[in-house]
C-alpha positions in Angstrom: -0.3 -0.2 -0.3 1.4 3.3 -1.1 1.2 5.8 2.1 2.1 8.2 0.3 -1.7 8.4 -1.1 -3.2 7.9 2.3 -2.3 11.3 3.6 -4.2 13.6 1.0 -7.4 11.5 1.5 -7.3 11.6 4.8 -6.8 15.6 4.4 -9.8 15.9 2.0 -12.0 13.7 4.4 -10.8 16.0 7.0 -11.7 19.5 5.1 -14.9 17.6 4.1 -17.1 18.5 7.4 -16.0 21.9 7.7 -16.8 22.6 4.3 -20.5 20.5 4.7 -20.6 22.5 7.6 -19.9 26.3 6.0 -22.5 25.4 2.9 -24.9 23.8 5.7 -25.1 27.5 7.9 -25.3 29.2 4.4 -28.9 27.1 3.5 -30.1 26.4 7.0 -30.9 30.6 7.8 -33.5 31.9 9.4 -33.8 34.2 6.0 -34.2 30.7 4.0 -36.6 28.6 6.8 -39.3 31.8 6.4 -39.2 31.9 3.0 -39.6 28.0 2.6 -42.1 28.1 5.5 -43.8 30.9 5.4 -46.5 30.2 7.9 -43.9 31.3 10.5 -43.3 34.9 9.6 -47.3 35.8 9.6 -48.7 33.7 12.0 -47.0 35.6 15.6 -49.0 39.2 13.8 -52.0 37.3 13.8 -54.7 38.9 15.1 -58.5 39.4 15.6 -59.3 41.1 12.3 -57.2 38.8 10.1 -59.2 36.0 11.9 -62.7 37.6 10.8 -61.3 38.0 7.5 -60.4 34.7 6.7 -63.7 33.5 7.7 -65.5 35.2 6.3 -63.1 34.9 2.9 -62.7 30.6 3.4 -66.3 30.1 3.9 -67.7 32.1 0.6 -64.8 30.1 -1.7 -66.5 27.0 0.5 -69.7 28.0 -1.0 -68.0 28.3 -4.4 -65.4 25.0 -4.3 -68.2 22.5 -3.9 -70.3 23.4 -6.7 -67.1 24.0 -9.3 -65.3 20.9 -7.7 -68.6 18.9 -8.8 -68.9 20.2 -11.8 -65.0 20.1 -13.0 -65.2 16.2 -12.0 -67.8 16.0 -14.7 -65.2 17.9 -17.1 -62.2 15.4 -15.6 -64.5 12.6 -16.8 -64.6 11.1 -13.5 -66.9 10.7 -10.9 -68.4 13.3 -9.0 -67.1 12.8 -5.2 -63.4 13.0 -7.0 -63.2 17.1 -7.8 -64.3 17.1 -3.5 -61.5 14.6 -2.6 -59.0 16.9 -4.3 -60.4 20.2 -2.5 -59.6 20.6 1.5 -56.1 18.3 1.8 -54.5 20.3 -0.6 -55.9 24.0 1.5 -54.4 22.5 4.6 -51.1 22.1 3.5 -51.0 25.5 1.8 -51.5 27.4 4.7 -47.9 26.6 6.0 -46.4 26.6 2.3 -48.2 28.7 0.3 -46.9 32.2 -0.3 -50.1 33.8 -1.5 -53.3 34.5 0.7 -55.6 34.7 -2.0 -54.4 31.0 -3.9 -57.5 28.3 -2.6 -56.5 24.9 -3.7 -58.3 22.3 -5.4 -59.2 21.2 -8.6 -59.4 24.1 -12.0 -61.0 23.8 -15.4 -58.2 23.8 -16.7 -56.5 20.9 -15.1 -59.7 19.0 -15.3 -59.3 19.3 -19.1 -56.0 18.7 -19.1 -56.3 15.2 -17.0 -59.5 14.0 -19.0 -57.8 14.5 -22.8 -54.6 12.7 -20.9 -57.0 9.3 -19.4 -59.9 9.3 -21.5 -58.2 6.7 -23.4 -58.0 3.8 -21.0 -61.5 3.8 -20.3 -62.2 1.8 -17.0 -59.0 2.1 -15.8 -58.8 6.3 -16.3 -59.1 6.6 -12.7 -55.7 5.0 -11.9 -53.6 6.9 -14.5 -55.5 10.1 -12.8 -54.5 10.0 -9.6 -50.9 8.4 -10.7 -50.6 11.9 -12.8 -51.5 13.6 -9.6 -48.4 12.2 -7.4 -46.0 12.4 -10.5 -46.9 15.6 -11.2 -46.6 16.7 -7.3 -42.9 15.3 -7.8 -42.2 17.4 -10.7 -43.0 20.4 -8.9 -41.5 19.5 -5.9 -38.4 18.8 -7.7 -38.5 22.3 -10.1 -39.0 23.8 -6.4 -36.2 22.4 -4.7 -34.0 22.9 -8.0 -35.3 26.2 -7.9 -36.5 26.3 -11.1 -39.5 28.9 -11.2 -38.4 30.9 -13.5 -39.2 28.0 -16.3 -42.5 30.1 -16.6 -40.6 32.6 -17.9 -40.7 31.1 -20.7 -44.3 30.6 -21.3 -44.7 34.8 -22.9 -48.6 36.8 -22.2 -49.7 35.6 -25.7 -48.7 31.8 -25.1 -50.6 31.9 -22.2 -53.4 34.2 -23.7 -53.7 31.8 -26.4 -53.8 28.7 -24.3 -56.5 30.3 -22.2 -58.9 31.5 -24.5 -58.7 28.0 -26.3 -59.0 26.0 -23.2 -62.2 28.0 -22.5 -64.1 27.4 -25.8 -62.7 23.4 -25.5 -64.4 23.5 -21.6 -67.9 25.3 -23.3 -67.8 22.3 -25.8 -67.4 19.8 -23.2 -70.3 21.0 -21.8 -73.0 21.8 -24.3 -73.3 17.8 -24.6 -75.5 18.0 -20.6 -76.6 21.5 -21.6 -78.6 19.0 -24.6 -79.1 15.9 -22.8 -76.9 13.6 -24.9 -73.7 11.5 -24.7 -70.5 12.5 -27.2 -67.3 11.5 -27.9 -64.0 12.9 -28.7 -61.1 15.2 -26.7 -60.0 17.6 -29.3 -62.6 20.6 -30.1 -63.2 19.6 -33.0 -63.9 15.5 -32.3 -66.7 17.1 -29.8 -67.9 19.5 -32.3 -68.5 16.4 -34.5 -69.7 14.4 -32.2 -72.1 17.0 -30.9 -73.6 17.1 -34.6 -73.5 13.4 -35.0 -76.2 13.3 -31.5 -78.1 16.4 -31.9 -81.1 14.5 -32.8 -81.1 12.8 -29.3 -81.5 16.1 -27.5 -83.6 16.4 -24.7 -86.4 18.9 -23.6 -85.9 19.7 -20.1 -82.2 19.4 -20.4 -82.0 22.7 -22.1 -84.6 24.7 -20.9 -82.5 24.2 -17.1 -79.4 24.7 -18.9 -80.2 27.7 -20.5 -82.0 28.8 -17.6 -79.3 28.4 -15.5 -76.7 30.3 -17.7 -79.4 33.5 -17.8 -79.6 33.5 -14.1 -75.7 33.1 -13.2 -75.3 36.0 -15.3 -77.5 38.0 -14.2 -76.6 37.2 -10.6 -72.9 37.9 -11.6 -74.2 41.5 -12.3 -75.6 41.5 -9.0 -72.8 42.5 -7.6 -71.9 45.8 -9.2 -75.4 47.0 -7.8 -74.8 49.3 -5.0 -78.0 50.9 -2.7 -77.5 54.2 -1.4 -74.2 57.2 -1.8 -71.3 55.8 -2.9 -68.6 55.9 0.1 -65.7 58.1 -1.1 -63.0 56.5 -1.2 -59.8 58.9 0.5 -55.8 59.5 0.2 -53.9 58.5 3.4 -54.2 62.1 5.8 -57.2 63.4 3.3 -60.0 65.1 5.1 -63.5 63.8 4.5 -65.5 67.1 2.7 -68.3 67.8 5.2 -71.0 68.0 2.7 -70.4 64.5 1.3 -73.0 62.3 2.4 -72.2 58.9 3.4 -73.9 55.7 3.3 -75.9 54.6 5.9 -75.4 51.5 8.2 -78.5 49.7 6.3 -77.0 51.0 2.6 -74.0 48.5 3.6 -75.8 45.7 5.6 -78.3 45.5 1.7 -74.5 46.4 -0.3 -73.2 43.2 1.9 -76.1 40.8 1.4 -76.3 41.6 -3.0 -72.6 40.8 -2.9 -72.6 37.5 -1.2 -75.7 36.4 -2.9 -74.0 37.6 -6.0 -70.7 35.5 -4.7 -72.2 32.3 -3.4 -74.3 32.5 -6.6 -72.9 29.4 -7.7 -73.9 27.0 -4.2 -77.2 28.9 -4.4 -78.1 27.8 -8.1 -77.2 24.3 -7.5 -79.0 24.3 -3.6 -82.2 25.2 -6.1 -81.7 22.9 -8.8 -81.1 19.9 -5.9 -84.5 20.8 -4.6 -85.9 21.1 -8.2 -84.1 17.6 -8.7 -86.0 15.9 -5.7 -89.3 17.6 -6.0 -89.7 16.0 -10.1 -87.6 12.7 -9.3 -90.0 9.4 -9.1 -88.5 6.5 -8.3 -88.5 3.5 -11.0 -89.1 6.0 -13.7 -86.5 8.1 -16.1 -86.1 12.1 -14.6 -87.0 15.1 -17.0 -83.6 15.6 -17.0 -80.2 14.1 -16.5 -79.1 13.8 -12.5 -76.0 13.4 -10.9 -76.3 10.6 -9.6 -75.4 8.6 -6.5 -72.2 10.4 -4.6 -70.5 8.2 -2.1 -70.6 9.4 1.4 -67.8 10.2 3.8 -63.8 11.3 3.3 -62.0 9.0 0.7 -59.5 5.6 1.9 -56.1 6.9 2.6 -54.5 4.9 0.5 -51.1 5.2 -1.8 -51.8 6.0 -5.4 -51.9 3.0 -7.9 -48.7 2.2 -9.3 -49.9 -0.5 -11.3 -53.3 -2.4 -11.9 -54.7 -5.5 -13.0 -56.5 -6.7 -16.2 -57.7 -9.3 -17.7 -54.5 -9.3 -20.5 -52.3 -9.1 -17.1 -50.7 -6.9 -15.0 -50.0 -2.9 -16.4 -46.8 -1.8 -14.3 -45.3 1.5 -13.3 -43.8 1.6 -16.3 -45.8 1.4 -18.3 -47.9 3.6 -16.5 -46.2 6.5 -17.0 -45.0 5.7 -20.8 -48.8 6.2 -20.7 -48.7 9.5 -19.4 -46.1 11.0 -21.6 -45.5 14.5 -21.8 -48.1 15.0 -19.3 -46.0 14.5 -16.4 -44.1 18.1 -17.2 -47.5 19.8 -18.9 -49.3 19.5 -15.5 -47.1 21.4 -13.2 -45.8 23.5 -15.9 -49.5 24.8 -16.5 -50.5 24.4 -12.2 -47.1 27.4 -12.1 -48.6 29.1 -14.9 -52.4 29.1 -12.5 -51.0 29.6 -9.2 -48.4 33.0 -10.2 -51.3 34.4 -12.9 -52.9 34.6 -9.1 -50.2 35.8 -7.0 -49.3 38.4 -10.0 -52.9 39.5 -10.0 -53.0 40.5 -6.3 -49.8 41.1 -5.3 -50.3 44.8 -5.6 -46.5 45.0 -7.0 -45.0 42.8 -4.4 -42.3 40.2 -6.1 -44.1 36.8 -6.4 -42.0 33.6 -5.6 -42.7 31.3 -8.2 -40.4 28.7 -6.7 -42.0 28.4 -3.2 -45.5 28.1 -5.4 -44.2 25.2 -7.0 -43.2 23.4 -3.4 -46.7 24.3 -2.3 -48.6 23.0 -5.2 -46.0 19.5 -5.4 -46.3 18.2 -1.5 -50.3 19.3 -2.0 -50.7 17.2 -4.9 -48.7 14.6 -3.7 -50.9 14.3 -0.5 -53.9 14.7 -2.4 -53.0 11.8 -4.8 -53.2 9.2 -1.2 -56.4 10.8 -1.2 -57.5 9.6 -4.7 -57.9 12.8 -6.4 -56.5 14.1 -9.7 -54.7 17.3 -9.8 -55.3 20.6 -8.8 -53.4 23.7 -7.9 -54.7 27.7 -7.4 -58.3 28.8 -9.2 -58.3 32.1 -10.8 -61.7 32.5 -10.2 -61.4 31.6 -6.7 -58.4 33.7 -6.5 -60.3 36.7 -7.2 -63.1 35.8 -4.9 -60.6 34.8 -2.4 -59.9 38.0 -2.3 -62.8 40.2 -2.4 -64.4 38.6 0.5 -61.5 40.4 2.6 -59.1 37.5 2.7 -56.1 38.4 5.1 -54.0 35.3 5.1 -53.9 31.8 3.9 -55.7 30.7 6.9 -59.0 31.4 5.3 -57.8 28.1 3.5 -58.7 26.7 7.1 -62.7 26.8 6.6 -62.8 26.3 3.0 -61.0 22.5 3.7 -63.6 22.3 6.5 -66.8 22.6 4.6 -65.9 20.5 1.8 -64.9 18.3 4.9 -68.7 18.2 5.9 -70.0 18.0 2.5 -68.5 14.4 1.8 -69.7 13.7 6.0 -73.0 15.1 5.3 -74.6 16.4 1.9 -73.5 14.1 -0.4 -77.1 11.8 -0.4 -78.3 15.1 -1.5 -76.3 15.6 -4.5 -77.8 12.7 -6.1 -81.0 15.0 -7.5 -78.5 17.9 -8.9 -79.0 18.7 -12.5 -75.8 17.7 -14.8 -77.4 20.5 -16.8 -77.0 23.3 -13.8 -73.4 22.2 -13.5 -73.4 22.7 -17.0 -74.3 26.2 -16.6 -71.9 26.9 -13.6 -68.8 26.0 -15.8 -70.3 27.6 -18.7 -71.1 30.8 -16.9 -67.5 30.6 -15.5 -65.4 29.8 -18.6 -67.0 32.4 -20.9 -65.5 35.1 -19.5 -61.4 33.5 -19.8 -61.3 33.9 -23.6 -58.9 36.7 -23.3 -60.5 38.7 -26.8 -59.5 42.0 -25.7 -55.6 41.1 -25.5 -55.8 40.9 -29.2 -56.2 44.7 -30.0 -53.1 46.4 -27.8 -51.4 43.2 -28.8 -51.8 44.5 -32.7 -51.5 48.0 -31.6 -47.7 47.2 -29.8 -46.3 44.8 -31.8 -48.2 42.3 -34.3 -45.5 39.3 -34.6 -46.4 38.4 -30.6 -49.7 37.5 -32.4 -47.6 34.4 -34.5 -47.1 32.8 -31.0 -50.4 33.7 -29.7 -52.4 32.4 -32.7 -50.5 29.3 -33.2 -51.4 27.9 -29.6 -55.0 28.7 -29.6 -55.9 26.8 -32.8 -53.1 23.7 -32.0 -54.7 23.7 -28.9 -57.8 23.8 -30.5 -56.7 21.1 -33.3 -54.4 19.3 -30.8 -54.3 17.3 -27.2 -53.7 20.5 -24.6 -50.4 19.1 -23.8 -49.0 19.8 -28.0 -50.8 23.2 -27.6 -48.7 24.3 -25.2 -45.3 23.1 -26.4 -46.2 24.5 -29.9 -46.7 27.9 -28.3 -43.4 27.4 -26.1 -41.1 26.1 -28.8 -42.4 29.4 -31.2 -41.6 31.1 -28.1 -38.0 30.1 -28.3 -37.5 30.0 -32.0 -38.3 33.7 -31.5 -36.2 34.3 -28.7 -33.3 32.3 -30.7 -33.9 34.5 -33.9 -33.6 37.7 -31.9 -30.5 36.4 -30.3 -28.8 35.3 -33.6 -29.5 38.4 -35.5 -28.3 41.4 -33.3 -28.9 44.4 -34.2 -25.7 46.8 -35.3 -25.4 50.3 -35.3 -23.4 51.7 -38.1 -21.5 55.0 -37.6 -18.5 56.7 -39.4 -16.8 59.3 -37.2 -13.9 61.1 -36.8 -11.5 61.3 -33.9 -10.6 64.8 -32.6 -7.4 65.0 -34.5 -9.7 64.5 -38.0 -9.3 60.5 -38.4 -12.2 59.1 -39.9 -13.1 56.0 -38.7 -16.2 53.2 -38.8 -18.1 52.3 -35.3 -20.2 49.1 -35.4 -22.2 48.7 -31.9 -23.5 45.7 -31.1 -26.9 45.8 -29.2 -26.5 42.5 -27.0 -23.9 40.1 -25.9 -21.7 37.8 -28.3 -22.5 33.8 -28.2 -22.6 31.2 -30.6 -25.6 31.6 -32.7 -24.7 35.2 -33.5 -21.2 35.5 -34.0 -20.8 34.1 -37.2 -23.8 37.1 -38.1 -21.8 39.6 -36.8 -18.1 38.2 -38.0 -19.6 38.6 -41.5 -21.3 42.3 -41.3 -17.7 43.7 -39.8 -16.3 42.0 -42.4 -18.3 43.3 -44.9 -18.6 47.1 -43.9 -14.7 47.3 -43.3 -13.5 46.4 -46.8 -16.3 48.1 -47.8 -15.4 51.8 -45.8 -11.4 51.2 -45.8 -10.9 52.4 -42.4 -10.1 51.9 -39.2 -12.8 50.0 -37.2 -13.6 50.4 -33.5 -16.6 48.0 -32.2 -17.9 49.4 -29.0 -18.6 46.7 -26.9 -20.6 48.6 -23.9 -23.9 46.4 -24.7 -21.8 43.0 -24.5 -22.5 42.1 -21.1 -20.9 38.2 -21.7 -19.3 36.0 -24.4 -18.4 32.3 -24.9 -15.6 30.2 -26.6 -17.3 30.5 -30.0 -17.1 34.4 -29.9 -13.3 33.9 -29.0 -12.8 31.8 -32.0 -14.1 34.5 -34.1 -12.5 37.4 -32.7 -9.0 35.6 -32.9 -10.4 35.2 -36.6 -11.4 38.7 -36.9 -7.9 40.1 -35.4 -6.2 38.0 -38.0 -7.9 38.7 -40.9 -7.8 43.0 -40.2 -4.0 42.6 -39.5 -3.5 40.8 -42.8 -5.0 44.0 -44.6 -3.3 46.5 -42.0 -6.5 47.7 -40.8 -6.9 48.7 -37.4 -9.3 46.9 -35.5 -10.0 48.2 -32.2 -12.4 46.8 -29.4 -14.1 49.9 -27.3 -15.5 49.8 -23.3 -14.7 45.7 -23.6 -16.0 44.4 -20.4 -13.3 43.6 -18.3 -15.2 39.4 -17.6 -15.8 39.8 -21.6 -12.1 40.6 -22.3 -10.4 37.4 -20.1 -12.7 35.2 -22.4 -11.4 36.5 -26.1 -7.8 36.7 -24.3 -7.7 32.8 -23.3 -7.0 32.2 -27.1 -4.1 35.0 -26.7 -5.0 36.3 -30.4 -2.4 38.3 -32.2 -2.8 42.0 -32.4 -6.1 42.4 -30.0 -6.3 46.0 -28.7 -8.8 47.0 -26.0 -9.4 51.2 -25.2 -11.4 52.6 -22.2 -11.7 56.0 -23.0 -12.2 58.3 -26.2 -8.7 59.7 -25.5 -7.1 56.3 -25.6 -9.2 55.7 -28.7 -7.8 59.4 -30.3 -4.8 58.6 -29.6 -4.4 55.4 -30.6 -5.8 56.4 -34.1 -3.6 58.9 -34.4 -0.5 57.0 -33.3 -2.0 54.1 -35.2 1.7 53.5 -37.2 2.8 52.9 -33.7 0.5 50.4 -33.1 1.6 47.4 -31.2 0.3 43.4 -31.0 -2.1 43.1 -27.9 -2.3 46.4 -26.1 -4.6 46.6 -23.5 -5.1 50.3 -22.5 -6.3 49.6 -18.2 -9.1 52.0 -17.8 
């Protein structure tokens, strides 16, 4: 044994302990703890005013989420109870880990549609795939959060997000037409569903369309109630601003009436579902076909807590974990991305200018989905519609989710027998009345005025999502975005100016507007060579906007210096950042000259006869 090799190993092992301690001290700090477990920050400040706001908001959101969960299960192609199964545990977890007070966790329209498109092809085994998707999506979200990959959402531009959301809204609307008409249709995409609707439209019933259309009208009218105010408007005052004496203030009964009207408008989904349930109960006769289709039996009680299905048995044998993952395909990545998009949209909508922590949202959503998979739920996240209700209800902290989760548990324990009588047309109306406002038509006009080329990825995403499955549509949209980014990176703008120094020597100033990296360097080289030969005067490259470069750029710079030297034509790099300069110097280019001031440049051009290779003038 070579004793000389043992000592370095002992030394390296001995140094590992202090290194690990140093790294741990930087990671496990009080600031990091407060950031990763936000409840530690706001709980010590909790007071009675916050408690009242959270209670009111939590109950209000609970009245919204219960009918939505029942309806979204229908979109996902799963039994009604599975929407409720995913509407309480995530709420409890988000209290501890959530960074945004306005996000109520649970099923959403977009997540439900994605789940349907991904799992509907598996027939009676769709549920097993949906639950496993919840688990795997949660794992991916948690991993992305721990690795700090929240920035990925920045690669989904506004036009792509608008195109995706608008297409989803139209697909969801289309998927609910079958329940409004009382018919059975098949298909995953927008076109497939409409073809199936027209093929089966002759089976339309009488009372389902009547019930559905009436419910939609009532919901839209009740939505307008929120804008109805009784009495004089309460003036909004700036800080330290005094109220004018002549201004009439609303009386107490005015405020009470306005609050009641607002509450009725906000709880319109729950009110309509309850009324629809009473109507369904009234017309239901045992052993007779009801006039409109009802939800049917919903199991009473909480779900069994068990592991998500990592395999299942079929008549042809066992379908293992690997095959299930292969069946889910790109959905394992797309579902977390869309969940992050929805959560960040809510955070930004109600952040009041505060920074949004996308990484923490990934961690909170990931752990919530992992836990929900043990409750046999399908994927969920925050919903913008519920976030708006939460915010307008006066929520103060994520603790409001506690009351929302409790209401869902109470519904599962005591009210599921009454869900049997809820008409499917009523739930379809709830969804349609919500998603019609998700179509972002208003963004087209300002986008056209601002930058017409942004319409290309937006429209491509919109059309792709209507024609193809959603995960392919969003991938096409993001892919087009990246192509645009790469094109602009590969084709930097270069300002050309023919200038004169103080001593009257003419030179050509070239100013690139961005970093020099491998996609753009060949293009820049051709432009520099073309104009330098055409002008036949000294060339100065202004590097003020070049904040980074790579090895390929260094190779091109070396080639340029050789070309210019062979023509005996001066080439000067002006105001080159030291970090970029070190990259270029790595290849030891000949006749590589850098100046940092105008005086140095003027002096160099004047004395170009004394031009020395590899001169760098300090700033």
